[in-house]
N, C-alpha and C positions, 0 to 999 in steps of 0.2 A: 361163524355167521350162520344165522337159521338158513337151512336148505331151501326153503320156500322163496327166499329173497335173491336165488341166485339169477333169476331173469333181469334183475336190475343190474346186473353187476357182467352181464354180456358185452363182448366189445361189438362194435358196430363200424363197418367199412362204409364211408360215404362215397357217393359216386366218381369223384375224382381220385380215389384210392387213399385218402386221408382215413386212420383210424381212431375212432374214440374208445377211452378206455372202458366206459360203461354207458349207461343210459341217462344218466342224470345230467342235466343242463342248468347252470345258474342264468336264471332270467335276466334280462335286462331291467335295473332297478333305478328309479329315478333319486340319487342320494344328495343333491343340491351340496355338494360338499368339495367342488372343485375351487381352484382361485379364483379370485373375481375376474381375471382375465382368461378363464377357460383353462389354464394350464393344471395339470394334475397336481393336487395337494398331497402331502405326506400322508395326511389322515385317509385320504381318498385310495392310496395305494395300498396302505395298510388294510383298510376295510375289504377291498376288493380281493386281495392276497387271502384273507380269512377264509371268504366264501367262495373261491376258486381251487381250493386246495384237492378236494375229494371228488369234484365232478369231471365228466369226460369231455365236458366242453363249455366254457364260461362267456358270458356275453356282457360286454361293458354296460353302462348306462348311456342314453342317446347322446351322441356326440353330435353338435350342430356342425354342418359344414360350410355356412356363410353368416356374417354376422346378423343380417336380417332375419335368419332363420332362428335367434336364439330364444328359447321357450321357457325356461328355468332359470331362476337364480342359481348360482352355483353349479351351472351347467358344463361339461367338458367340452373342448372346441378341438376341431380338427380342421380349422380355418387356413392356416397358415403354417408354413414350414417350421417356425419358431415353436409349434406346439410339439414337435415331433420327439424332442428330448423327454419331455414328462410322459410322452405315450410309450417312449421306449421304456421306462422304469414302469409304467404300468402294465405293459405286456409282459415283461421279465417276472414280474410277481404274479401275473395272473397264470403263468403256464411252468412256472418254476416245479409243480409237483406231477406235472404230467397232462394236465387240463389243455383242449386246444382255446387260444385266447382269441375272442372274436371281438372287434370294435363295429358297435352299432352305430350306422351314419345316418343322419336325423335333419330335418328342417322343420321348424314349427308351422310355416304357412301362417294361415290367419290365427294359430294359436300362439304364435310370436309374441312377446309381451312388449309392446311399447318402451315402457321404462327401461328394457334391458338392450333395445336396439338402437343403432345410430339414426339420430334425426328423430327419434321417438316416433319410428314407423314399423308398420305391420303391413303384410301384404300376401295374398295367396289367389286361387283361381279366380274368385268372383268376389265382389266387396259384402261385407257381414260385419254386423255388430256381435260381439261373443265376449264369452268371459274365460280366461284362461287359467287353468292350475291354481295358483294362490292369490288370484286378483279378487279384491272384495267389489271392484266395480266394472262392468263391461269396455270393451275398448273398441273403435273402429279400425277394420283392415280394408285397404284397398285392393282393388285388381292389379294383379302383376301385369307387366308389359311383356310383349313378345321376346324381347332382348332379355329381360329379366328370367324369364322361364328357361330360356337358352343357357342364360349363364349357371342357372342354378343346377341344371343337368349336368353341366361341367363340372361343377363344384363338387358332386358326389363322386366323379371318377378322380379329381385332384385328391378329395379324402380319401380314397382308396389308396391312391398312390403312398399318401401320407403313412397310412397304416401298415402298408408294405413296409416302407423303410422304417418304421418305429417298430417291425419284428412281429406285428400279429399274425396269427394263422389264417385269419380271415376277416370278413367283413359281413356284417346284416345289414340289409336295406331295410330301413323302418318305413314300412307301407301301411301301418296299423294306428290306432287310436287317435283317429282324428286329426293328425299331422299331414303334411303338405301330399304326400304321394296319396294317401287315403282320400283326401280333400279332391284332388283331379278326379279320382275315380267315383266320388260321391255326388248324386244327383242334389244333394241338399248343400254342399259347398260349391260345385262345379255348375254355373249357369252360363259359361260361356258360349259364344256362338260361331268362333273361330275353330281351328281344326284341334285345339286341345279342349273342345267343348263337345264337339260333333264325336270324337271318338273318345270317350272318357278314359280310355286305357292307354293313350299315347304317352302320357305324360311317364306312366309307371314303368312301361316298357322302354321310354328312352332313358331313364335313369339306369334300369337294369342293364341294358345294352353298353351304357357308359362305363359302368362298372365293370362289366365283363370286358371292356375294351382295354381299362385299366390293368387289370389283372394278366392280360395277354401281353401287355408292354412291359410289365415292371415284376411280375412274380412267376413261379413256377404252377405246374398243373396242381399240385396239392394245396395250393392258397383256396380256402373256403369261401364260398359265396351263398348267403341264405337271403331269405326274404321274410318279411314278418307282414302279418294283414290281418285287419280284422274281417271277420266274414259277415256280421250285420251292424246295423246301426238303428237307434231308437226313431231317427226322423222319418216322415213320410213327405215326399219321396225320400228315399235313402238307400244306402249299400244294403241290398237283401242278397238271400242265397242264390239266386238266380243269376245276380250282377258278378257274385263271387265265382260261380261255377265258370262263367265264361273267363275271369282273371285266371283263376287256376289251369284253364284249357291252355291259355296263352304262356302262363309261365314255366309249365311242365315242358315246353317246347324250347325252354332256354336251357343251358349247361349249368344250372344250379346245383347246389349240393345239400339243400334241405328248404323245405317250407316251414313257417312258425306260425301257428294259428293263434293269436292274442284273445283269450277268454276269461271270463272271470270265475267260470266253473267248468271242469275239464269235460263234464257230461252235459252241458247245458243244452237245451233244445231249441231249435229253429222258431221264432215268433212268429211268421206270418207267411203268406203264400203257399205255392204247392207243396213244400216241404215242410210246412208247419208240425211241431210236436216230433220230429226227428232228429236224434242227437247230432249237431253239427259236426262233430268230430268224425262221426262215422260218414256222412255226406263227402266231407272233405277227403278222406282217407280213399274212399270210393273213387272220388274223380282224381285224385292222383296217380292211382292205380298201379302204384309200386315203381313209379318212376323217379322218386327222391324221398327221402325220409321226412316223416311229418314231426315236429315237436307239438304237444299239447300241453297246456298249463290251465291253472286255476281250482284254487281251493285246496291243495293238495297240502295236509300238514302231517301226515304219519306215514309209517312205511307200508302200512296195508295199503293207505289209498294210493300211493304211489305204485304199488304191485298191482293193484287193480286197474289202474290207468293204462299200464303196459300189456298186461295180460288180456284186456279187452280187446286188443287185436288192431285199434284204430290209430295208433301212434307206435312210432319207433323211439322217441325219446320223449321223458317228461320233463317239463320245464318246473324250476323251483325257484320263487320269489320270495314271497312273504315268510315262507318256511326257514328259508336259510337267513332271514332277517331275525327269526326268533331263535335260529340254533346253527351257527354256522358248521358244527359239528354232525348235523343231521345226518350227511351220506355215510361219515365215517363210524358213526354209531352203529348202522344198521349193518356195515360191513364188519363189525368187532362184534356183532352179536348183542348189542346194547340198545337194541331199538326203543326199549320200554323206556329208557331215560331220555329220549328226545324232549327238549322243552319246546312245546306247541301252544304255549298260553303267554301273551303278553302281560307283563307285571308293571305297571307304570311306577312302581315304587321301588324297581331294581333296575337302576341305570347300569350298576355294574355288570349286570348277567349277560348283555347283548354284545357288548364292544361294537358300538356303533357311533359314525361320526357325531359331533354335538348334535348339530342342525338338524339330521335325520331322526335323532333321537327325540329330539323337541316334537317334530312333526306326528312320531308315532305317539309320543306320549299326549297330545293335543287331540288325538283320534283321527288325523288327516285320512289315514289309510285304514280300511276295514281289515281288524285282526281278532282272532279269538283272545279274550282280555280275562283275567282273574279281578275278581271283585276287590275294590281296593279295602284297606283296613277298616276305614270309616264306614263303608257300606256294610259290611260284615257284622258290625256292631248292633 
């Protein structure tokens, strides 16, 4: 290994004492490859194993905690105890080479797709008409009842128990990317006038407390709890850095083991407000104040980009998403001194190169996710 990349392979001890073997994290990626009922498929398990093998921590695809929360076709489920057997195989595959295996727990809220839920239903903080994931037409989502909110909070706790029983090393609370926890924080999605609207942080904190309670009742101290969030959203009014600062201040008072900023580009800058023009990741790191590690992610496709992100001093861990779709040996190649051979371009004519589940390959081929792409043979003529 080139000496300059050694900082990427330093171990990291989390606040609960768990140790990560390096600074790389497999980011949660929507693979749409679970069985129709949400149980783990053989294809999904193999795919996750390949991308977990060299990282310090691997986070699963968003796994829905209630049937009403299903947001993607082929989404993993952690809704019922019958899901545990498949999840156990997934956890074993993710951690067999030393990675900490984390199950991301999720609810789509208004982004849940009626065609995928019981009774063709979708619900969140407030009524809204929106289009989600691969939908071609918008759907309407209703306002959740008080009882449904309480049931959903409890479902996150039950999902944590199932993750523990399946042998995962931890869970990540999905509070990002316009899904239910994000929605309750957001002025765009949450227009309620009850206690869940007057205090926009109450749902996120209640879910966090329920997850921590499940850990205390069913796991040891070394079970990892993380929280993912999106610092800003495009809508006005919407989540801005001032709202996120308050959320961070509340989260760092909890016994969490890391925070995970969902970013499209790791060095992206704040859009508006008094922090406009400042790198989001720098602000977040300052506000966390060393209380727990921060994962940064976004448009890292080379060894040097990963090193730059870590050596910038604003993150402790670097998340890899699309980079590990393009080359599941990304980390291993750096460690072996073969970083120049990392594949960081998508070739739509080379399905054999990437070892992806068929449905995920089709989405990448069709341009569903932004990726650096080679020109097709026809375009080159």
